VOBA-1610 file (N, C-alpha, C; in pm, whole numbers, padded with zeros to 5 digits, always signed):
BEGIN
Met-00806+00474+01700Met-00818+00589+01790Met-00719+00577+01900Pro-00603+00643+01895Pro-00501+00621+01997Pro-00487+00739+02095Pro-00579+00751+02192Pro-00558+00859+02292Pro-00432+00830+02378Thr-00391+00931+02449Thr-00271+00918+02537Thr-00281+00797+02624Gly-00170+00724+02633Gly-00168+00608+02714Gly-00190+00478+02641Lys-00241+00487+02521Lys-00260+00371+02440Lys-00152+00357+02335Lys-00143+00239+02277Lys-00043+00209+02181Lys-00050+00303+02063Pro+00063+00359+02016Pro+00059+00449+01900Pro+00004+00381+01776Arg-00057+00458+01692Arg-00107+00407+01569Arg+00001+00347+01485Thr-00028+00240+01412Thr+00066+00181+01322Thr+00021+00213+01178Tyr+00118+00207+01087Tyr+00092+00236+00945Tyr+00152+00124+00864Asp+00090+00099+00747Asp+00141-00001+00655Asp+00268+00056+00586Gln+00380-00002+00616Gln+00509+00056+00567Gln+00515+00060+00415Ala+00468-00049+00351Ala+00477-00051+00204Ala+00389+00056+00140Lys+00271+00076+00197Lys+00179+00176+00141Lys+00230+00318+00163Ile+00296+00338+00278Ile+00348+00472+00312Ile+00467+00502+00215Arg+00554+00408+00196Arg+00662+00425+00103Arg+00614+00460-00036Ala+00516+00382-00081Ala+00458+00405-00216Ala+00398+00539-00225Ala+00323+00581-00120Ala+00256+00711-00120Ala+00352+00829-00123Val+00459+00820-00044Val+00560+00928-00044Val+00629+00937-00180Thr+00662+00827-00236Thr+00731+00826-00365Thr+00639+00881-00472Ala+00511+00840-00473Ala+00419+00883-00575Ala+00388+01031-00560Gln+00371+01076-00435Gln+00338+01220-00415Gln+00454+01307-00456Phe+00572+01269-00425Phe+00687+01346-00470Phe+00694+01352-00620Ala+00658+01242-00691Ala+00659+01240-00835Ala+00553+01333-00890His+00435+01338-00826His+00331+01434-00869His+00382+01579-00861Val+00446+01609-00749Val+00493+01747-00731Val+00607+01777-00831Ala+00699+01681-00854Ala+00804+01703-00948Ala+00752+01731-01087His+00653+01657-01130His+00595+01679-01264His+00531+01818-01272Ala+00457+01854-01170Ala+00391+01988-01173Ala+00490+02101-01172Val+00594+02087-01088Val+00697+02193-01080Val+00767+02211-01210Ser+00793+02101-01281Ser+00863+02112-01410Ser+00790+02191-01512Glu+00658+02213-01492Glu+00578+02284-01591Glu+00540+02423-01547Leu+00589+02467-01427Leu+00557+02599-01382Leu+00628+02706-01468Thr+00558+02814-01497Thr+00618+02922-01574Thr+00698+03014-01481Pro+00785+03096-01537Pro+00857+03194-01453Pro+00763+03283-01377Glu+00649+03320-01436Glu+00553+03402-01365Glu+00493+03329-01244Gln+00460+03203-01259Gln+00408+03126-01147Gln+00512+03106-01038Leu+00639+03082-01078Leu+00744+03061-00981Leu+00770+03186-00895Ala+00743+03302-00956Ala+00772+03426-00885Ala+00658+03469-00795Arg+00547+03406-00801Arg+00433+03441-00716Arg+00459+03416-00567Pro+00395+03489-00481Pro+00409+03458-00337Pro+00342+03325-00309Ser+00403+03249-00219Ser+00352+03116-00190Ser+00238+03121-00080Gly+00233+03238-00012Gly+00142+03243+00104Gly+00207+03200+00232Leu+00335+03165+00230Leu+00411+03117+00344Leu+00521+03220+00374Gly+00489+03323+00445Gly+00586+03424+00479Gly+00644+03489+00356Glu+00777+03499+00347Glu+00845+03561+00236Glu+00876+03463+00123Trp+00840+03338+00134Trp+00869+03242+00032Trp+00793+03269-00098Ser+00863+03260-00208Ser+00792+03260-00338Ser+00757+03111-00366Val+00683+03094-00476Val+00648+02957-00520Val+00779+02878-00550Ala+00878+02947-00606Ala+01003+02881-00636Ala+01071+02836-00505Asp+01065+02914-00401Asp+01122+02877-00269Asp+01052+02754-00215Leu+00922+02754-00224Leu+00841+02640-00175Leu+00875+02515-00253Ala+00881+02527-00386Ala+00915+02411-00468Ala+01050+02356-00434Ala+01150+02443-00410Ala+01282+02404-00376Ala+01284+02334-00237His+01200+02384-00146His+01193+02319-00015His+01145+02177-00031Leu+01047+02153-00116Leu+00999+02017-00132Leu+01103+01918-00192Ala+01185+01978-00279Ala+01299+01899-00330Ala+01391+01862-00216Trp+01413+01958-00127Trp+01501+01933-00009Trp+01439+01828+00082Val+01307+01824+00097Val+01241+01724+00181Val+01289+01582+00138Ala+01290+01560+00010Ala+01333+01428-00041Ala+01484+01412-00027Asp+01557+01514-00063Asp+01703+01508-00062Asp+01754+01488+00081Ser+01697+01557+00177Ser+01745+01546+00317Ser+01710+01409+00375Leu+01597+01347+00332Leu+01570+01213+00378Leu+01675+01117+00334Ala+01715+01129+00209Ala+01822+01041+00156Ala+01951+01069+00231Gly+01977+01196+00259Gly+02098+01227+00333Gly+02101+01168+00472Gly+01984+01170+00538Gly+01974+01110+00669Gly+02002+00959+00671Leu+01961+00896+00561Leu+01985+00750+00553Leu+02133+00720+00524Glu+02207+00816+00472Glu+02348+00796+00443Glu+02437+00812+00565Arg+02380+00877+00668Arg+02457+00897+00795Arg+02450+00772+00881Pro+02539+00757+00975Pro+02532+00638+01065Pro+02403+00647+01144Pro+02343+00529+01167Pro+02211+00526+01239Pro+02226+00560+01386Ala+02115+00603+01445Ala+02109+00623+01589Ala+02088+00487+01657Ala+02109+00485+01786Ala+02100+00357+01861Ala+01955+00309+01872Ala+01868+00400+01907Ala+01728+00359+01930Ala+01635+00477+01900Ala+01512+00446+01854Ala+01415+00548+01821Ala+01359+00605+01949Glu+01327+00730+01950Glu+01268+00798+02068Glu+01141+00873+02030Leu+01122+00908+01902Leu+01012+00992+01862Leu+00912+00916+01778Ile+00783+00931+01807Ile+00676+00871+01729Ile+00615+00976+01635Pro+00547+00937+01530Pro+00495+01037+01437Pro+00405+01142+01500Ala+00319+01108+01592Ala+00224+01202+01648Ala+00293+01310+01727Arg+00415+01290+01776Arg+00489+01394+01850Arg+00577+01477+01757Trp+00592+01440+01633Trp+00676+01509+01539Trp+00636+01657+01522Pro+00508+01691+01506Pro+00475+01832+01489Pro+00525+01924+01596Phe+00528+01873+01720Phe+00575+01955+01829Phe+00724+01964+01837Ala+00794+01855+01797Ala+00936+01849+01800Ala+00999+01938+01689Thr+00928+01951+01577Thr+00985+02025+01461Thr+00963+02172+01470Ala+00871+02219+01556Ala+00833+02360+01553Ala+00954+02452+01578Ala+01039+02417+01674Ala+01151+02504+01709Ala+01266+02501+01605Leu+01251+02415+01507Leu+01363+02402+01411Leu+01331+02462+01275Ala+01219+02532+01264Ala+01180+02584+01133Ala+01283+02668+01065Gly+01349+02758+01141Gly+01451+02843+01083Gly+01571+02764+01040Arg+01614+02670+01125Arg+01733+02588+01091Arg+01707+02500+00966Ile+01581+02451+00954Ile+01549+02370+00841Ile+01549+02457+00712Ala+01496+02576+00719Ala+01491+02664+00605Ala+01636+02701+00562Asp+01723+02723+00657Asp+01863+02758+00625Asp+01931+02641+00557Ala+01908+02520+00611Ala+01970+02401+00555Ala+01925+02374+00415Ala+01797+02398+00388Ala+01743+02382+00255Ala+01809+02478+00153Arg+01822+02601+00195Arg+01882+02704+00107Arg+02029+02661+00076Glu+02100+02620+00175Glu+02242+02586+00153Glu+02254+02459+00064Thr+02164+02367+00079Thr+02173+02237+00009Thr+02136+02253-00141Leu+02038+02342-00167Leu+01978+02344-00298Leu+02020+02466-00382Val+02109+02547-00335Val+02147+02668-00407Val+02217+02635-00537Gly+02187+02714-00640Gly+02263+02709-00760Gly+02223+02611-00866Ala+02109+02546-00856Ala+02066+02450-00955Ala+01919+02479-00996Pro+01885+02461-01124Pro+01749+02481-01161Pro+01655+02375-01097Leu+01529+02412-01081Leu+01436+02317-01012Leu+01430+02180-01076Pro+01413+02166-01206Pro+01406+02030-01261Pro+01528+01944-01222Glu+01645+02005-01226Glu+01765+01930-01186Glu+01764+01896-01037Leu+01714+01981-00953Leu+01701+01954-00811Leu+01610+01835-00789Tyr+01498+01836-00858Tyr+01401+01725-00842Tyr+01456+01596-00896Asp+01522+01602-01011Asp+01578+01473-01065Asp+01680+01419-00969Arg+01764+01503-00915Arg+01867+01456-00823Arg+01807+01403-00694Ala+01713+01480-00637Ala+01652+01434-00510Ala+01570+01307-00525Gly+01497+01299-00635Gly+01417+01179-00661Gly+01502+01053-00679Ala+01612+01064-00753Ala+01697+00949-00772Ala+01769+00913-00641Arg+01811+01010-00568Arg+01883+00983-00442Arg+01786+00920-00338Leu+01661+00968-00338Leu+01561+00911-00244Leu+01530+00767-00281Ala+01506+00742-00407Ala+01471+00605-00450Ala+01584+00506-00413Ala+01708+00546-00437Ala+01820+00461-00405Ala+01830+00433-00254Ala+01808+00543-00176Ala+01822+00528-00029Ala+01712+00441+00026Leu+01591+00454-00024Leu+01480+00375+00028Leu+01496+00229-00006Ala+01550+00204-00126Ala+01569+00065-00169Ala+01676-00003-00080Ala+01765+00076-00025Ala+01878+00020+00050Ala+01853-00002+00197His+01742+00053+00250His+01724+00050+00395His+01584+00003+00437Pro+01574-00083+00542Pro+01446-00125+00591Pro+01381-00022+00677Gly+01252-00039+00705Gly+01176+00056+00790Gly+01226+00067+00930Gly+01297-00033+00980Gly+01346-00027+01117Gly+01472+00051+01136Arg+01535+00093+01026Arg+01654+00176+01033Arg+01624+00303+01117Val+01708+00338+01214Val+01684+00456+01300Val+01764+00570+01250Leu+01696+00674+01212Leu+01766+00798+01162Leu+01801+00886+01276Asp+01922+00941+01268Asp+01971+01035+01368Asp+01936+01178+01322Leu+01822+01228+01368Leu+01765+01352+01318Leu+01780+01463+01417Trp+01773+01590+01370Trp+01776+01704+01464Trp+01663+01697+01566Ile+01545+01650+01525Ile+01433+01645+01616Ile+01434+01529+01714Gly+01527+01436+01689Gly+01542+01318+01772Gly+01537+01193+01684Pro+01585+01078+01735Pro+01588+00958+01656Pro+01450+00904+01625Met+01428+00867+01498Met+01306+00807+01452Met+01335+00694+01356Thr+01252+00590+01357Thr+01271+00489+01256Thr+01235+00546+01119Leu+01292+00490+01015Leu+01262+00527+00882Leu+01115+00515+00854Ala+01052+00407+00900Ala+00908+00387+00877Ala+00827+00501+00937Asp+00860+00544+01058Asp+00789+00652+01124Asp+00815+00783+01056Phe+00940+00806+01022Phe+00976+00935+00958Phe+00906+00955+00825Leu+00888+00846+00751Leu+00821+00850+00626Leu+00675+00896+00640Val+00614+00856+00755Val+00479+00903+00782Val+00476+01055+00793Thr+00578+01114+00858Thr+00582+01259+00868Thr+00607+01329+00733Arg+00668+01254+00641Arg+00688+01307+00508Arg+00558+01324+00431Thr+00459+01243+00468Thr+00331+01260+00402Thr+00269+01395+00442Val+00295+01439+00564Val+00246+01572+00607Val+00312+01681+00525Glu+00447+01674+00517Glu+00518+01774+00437Glu+00466+01782+00293Leu+00450+01666+00232Leu+00412+01658+00090Leu+00271+01697+00069Val+00179+01653+00153Val+00035+01685+00134Val+00010+01834+00161Val+00064+01881+00270Val+00042+02025+00305Val+00098+02114+00202His+00220+02087+00159His+00282+02176+00061His+00227+02154-00081Thr+00176+02039-00109Thr+00103+02023-00237Thr-00018+02114-00240Asp-00091+02122-00126Asp-00202+02213-00117Asp-00157+02358-00127Asp-00049+02391-00064Asp+00007+02526-00073Asp+00036+02563-00222Leu+00100+02469-00294Leu+00131+02495-00433Leu+00006+02509-00515Asn-00090+02426-00493Asn-00217+02437-00567Asn-00283+02573-00546Arg-00287+02621-00422Arg-00352+02751-00393Arg-00274+02864-00450Ala-00141+02853-00448Ala-00058+02966-00493Ala-00052+02976-00647Thr-00065+02866-00713Thr-00045+02863-00864Thr-00170+02841-00940Gly-00275+02792-00874Gly-00400+02755-00951Gly-00391+02618-01014Leu-00283+02539-00981Leu-00273+02402-01031Leu-00366+02312-00958Asp-00374+02191-01003Asp-00454+02087-00937Asp-00366+01964-00928Ile-00258+01974-00851Ile-00169+01859-00835Ile-00243+01752-00756Pro-00248+01630-00804Pro-00323+01527-00731Pro-00255+01487-00598Val-00336+01440-00508Val-00284+01396-00379Val-00316+01249-00363Glu-00217+01169-00332Glu-00233+01026-00313Glu-00326+01000-00194Arg-00417+00909-00210Arg-00513+00880-00100Arg-00440+00833+00026Gln-00339+00745+00010Gln-00266+00695+00129Gln-00188+00808+00196Ala-00140+00901+00117Ala-00066+01014+00176Ala-00162+01104+00253Leu-00276+01129+00195Leu-00379+01211+00259Leu-00427+01143+00387Ala-00450+01016+00381Ala-00495+00942+00504Ala-00393+00950+00613Ala-00265+00926+00581Ala-00160+00925+00686Ala-00143+01065+00746Cys-00144+01164+00662Cys-00133+01304+00705Cys-00248+01340+00801Thr-00370+01305+00763Thr-00487+01336+00844Thr-00481+01264+00976Arg-00440+01139+00978Arg-00434+01060+01101Arg-00325+01110+01194Leu-00205+01139+01138Leu-00099+01189+01226Leu-00143+01319+01296Leu-00199+01411+01223Leu-00238+01539+01283Leu-00355+01523+01384Ala-00446+01428+01359Ala-00548+01403+01455Ala-00490+01340+01582Asp-00399+01248+01567Asp-00333+01192+01683Asp-00252+01294+01764Ser-00194+01393+01694Ser-00121+01496+01760Ser-00212+01582+01843Leu-00335+01606+01796Leu-00438+01682+01872Leu-00466+01605+02001Ala-00487+01473+01991Ala-00517+01390+02108Ala-00405+01395+02212Leu-00280+01406+02165Leu-00168+01416+02254Leu-00156+01555+02317Lys-00190+01655+02241Lys-00181+01793+02291Lys-00289+01822+02397Ala-00408+01766+02378Ala-00519+01790+02467Ala-00578+01654+02506Pro-00513+01578+02589Pro-00564+01445+02624Pro-00696+01452+02701Gly-00779+01355+02675Gly-00908+01348+02743Gly-01009+01276+02655Gly-01131+01274+02700Gly-01235+01202+02628Gly-01366+01275+02619Ser-01368+01408+02636Ser-01494+01479+02637Ser-01538+01527+02501Val-01446+01532+02404Val-01479+01571+02267Val-01433+01470+02170Glu-01520+01438+02079Glu-01483+01341+01972Glu-01464+01421+01842Val-01346+01406+01780Val-01314+01480+01655Val-01315+01376+01544Arg-01399+01400+01448Arg-01418+01306+01335Arg-01370+01371+01205Val-01282+01301+01135Val-01237+01343+01004Val-01257+01230+00903Pro-01383+01203+00869Pro-01409+01090+00781Pro-01349+01112+00641Pro-01299+01000+00579Pro-01315+00861+00626Pro-01186+00812+00697Phe-01102+00901+00742Phe-00968+00856+00786Phe-00944+00856+00939Ala-01007+00936+01017Ala-00962+00948+01155Ala-01080+00982+01245Val-01071+00929+01365Val-01157+00966+01483Val-01071+00963+01607Val-01068+01072+01680Val-00994+01072+01809Val-01078+01143+01913Gln-01051+01112+02039Gln-01112+01183+02152Gln-01008+01267+02217Cys-01048+01382+02267Cys-00954+01475+02326Cys-01023+01563+02428Ile-00949+01643+02499Ile-00992+01748+02595Ile-01047+01684+02721Glu-00992+01730+02834Glu-01037+01677+02963Glu-01182+01713+02987Gly-01249+01627+03066Gly-01384+01649+03100Gly-01462+01514+03103Pro-01596+01522+03118Pro-01669+01395+03127Pro-01646+01312+02999Arg-01618+01187+03023Arg-01584+01095+02914Arg-01709+01032+02856His-01715+01029+02722His-01826+00966+02660His-01803+00813+02650Thr-01901+00733+02677Thr-01888+00588+02670Thr-01980+00518+02577Arg-02100+00573+02548Arg-02188+00504+02449Arg-02284+00604+02390Gly-02346+00562+02279Gly-02435+00652+02207Gly-02370+00767+02140Thr-02448+00869+02109Thr-02393+00988+02043Thr-02316+01078+02139Pro-02191+01108+02115Pro-02118+01190+02208Pro-02180+01330+02218Pro-02176+01393+02336Pro-02236+01523+02354Pro-02154+01636+02288Asn-02027+01613+02267Asn-01942+01713+02205Asn-01870+01653+02085Val-01904+01699+01966Val-01854+01642+01843Val-01808+01753+01752Val-01687+01729+01695Val-01636+01814+01588Val-01617+01725+01462Glu-01667+01769+01349Glu-01650+01690+01226Glu-01612+01783+01112Thr-01518+01736+01032Thr-01475+01813+00916Thr-01416+01717+00810Asp-01383+01772+00696Asp-01323+01689+00589Asp-01172+01692+00604Pro-01098+01596+00543Pro-00955+01590+00562Pro-00881+01717+00525Leu-00909+01778+00411Leu-00835+01895+00372Leu-00854+02011+00464Thr-00980+02033+00509Thr-01004+02140+00608Thr-00933+02111+00736Trp-00935+01989+00782Trp-00864+01952+00906Trp-00714+01980+00891Ile-00656+01943+00778Ile-00514+01967+00758Ile-00482+02115+00754Arg-00568+02193+00693Arg-00547+02341+00693Arg-00564+02400+00832Leu-00655+02349+00911Leu-00668+02398+01048Leu-00546+02362+01131Ala-00504+02237+01121Ala-00394+02187+01201Ala-00261+02253+01169Thr-00247+02305+01046Thr-00120+02369+01003Thr-00134+02517+00989Gly-00239+02578+01035Gly-00255+02723+01030Gly-00283+02784+00898Arg-00330+02702+00800Arg-00367+02758+00670Arg-00503+02820+00670Thr-00583+02787+00768Thr-00712+02854+00789Thr-00741+02862+00938Thr-00834+02940+00979Thr-00865+02953+01120Thr-00993+02880+01153Trp-01011+02851+01282Trp-01134+02789+01329Trp-01255+02872+01294Ala-01246+02999+01318Ala-01360+03087+01287Ala-01396+03085+01139Ala-01293+03092+01051Ala-01319+03092+00911Ala-01381+02962+00861Ala-01332+02851+00918Ala-01387+02722+00878Ala-01530+02703+00923Leu-01560+02755+01045Leu-01700+02751+01089Leu-01789+02838+01003Asp-01744+02959+00970Asp-01824+03050+00890Asp-01853+02991+00752Ala-01756+02919+00699Ala-01771+02860+00567Ala-01844+02724+00570Ala-01887+02684+00687Ala-01956+02555+00707Ala-01869+02437+00670Arg-01737+02453+00685Arg-01645+02344+00660Arg-01619+02263+00787Val-01669+02314+00900Val-01657+02242+01030Val-01795+02241+01090Arg-01835+02126+01147Arg-01956+02115+01224Arg-01919+02084+01367Ala-01962+02171+01457Ala-01922+02156+01601Ala-02047+02161+01683Ser-02066+02057+01769Ser-02187+02055+01856Ser-02143+02026+01998Gly-02201+02093+02095Gly-02167+02071+02232Gly-02084+02189+02285Glu-02099+02212+02416Glu-02035+02331+02477Glu-01883+02318+02482Arg-01829+02198+02471Arg-01682+02185+02472Arg-01620+02171+02329Ala-01707+02172+02230Ala-01660+02142+02095Ala-01603+02274+02025Asp-01505+02330+02084Asp-01436+02444+02031Asp-01288+02423+02041Leu-01223+02403+01920Leu-01082+02371+01918Leu-00995+02493+01891Ser-01056+02610+01895Ser-00979+02731+01853Ser-00852+02752+01939Ala-00861+02720+02064Ala-00745+02744+02151Ala-00632+02640+02133Leu-00659+02532+02058Leu-00564+02426+02038Leu-00497+02429+01902Leu-00551+02511+01814Leu-00506+02514+01674Leu-00434+02646+01645Pro-00337+02643+01553Pro-00286+02525+01481Pro-00193+02441+01569Leu-00174+02315+01524Leu-00079+02224+01590Leu+00061+02253+01545Met+00072+02299+01420Met+00202+02335+01364Met+00177+02438+01254Ser+00276+02517+01224Ser+00258+02618+01117Ser+00386+02645+01046
//
């Protein structure tokens, strides 16, 4: 539980690498079997089709490899929990870069190329390597944690748009859940509300009387997938409450003004 002022959460580098690699492989396999009709469907993300979304995920891997091929930055400045806020202003630039990088090749070829390039780049660089990114310098280990958010969130997007059931790696789901929970604690520092996302995360947030023992007076609890959808704007606070996907008790246990954290 890393509220503001405490040491940032740490992640097992080997597990995160394995989770990112495995989740990308799950997506690549699923995308290779999509029909033209499925690829043409709306993704639910603005004007993107399913094909656009799938191509973006290939770019996620390809761009990480590209970042490792550039000269490193001098020192890391950005931690995973601050990444959602740093990336928000760059959505258009990222989309443009993805289109320019991936134009003109069929999806299976894009995924084969990106997967091979990513595997080679990860094998060549340690977690302490500092990437010079548009959002700011980050270590490879920390940036890989943010890749679990991209992969888990967009795997869910693909599943909802196509009716597929692409599996999600447990370690990727855990890291994604924890990063977004920590981002909430940074956005609304305090100790008056406890947000529980079992079995992966518990954070305290929002200014007010701080809870010290016993059952907190203000508690929000939900499952990881609902939390991720809330934090990324895939569902609303009101809709999650109405569907009984969120349990909120206490006069301060209303996160509607704080969500989404990113979209």
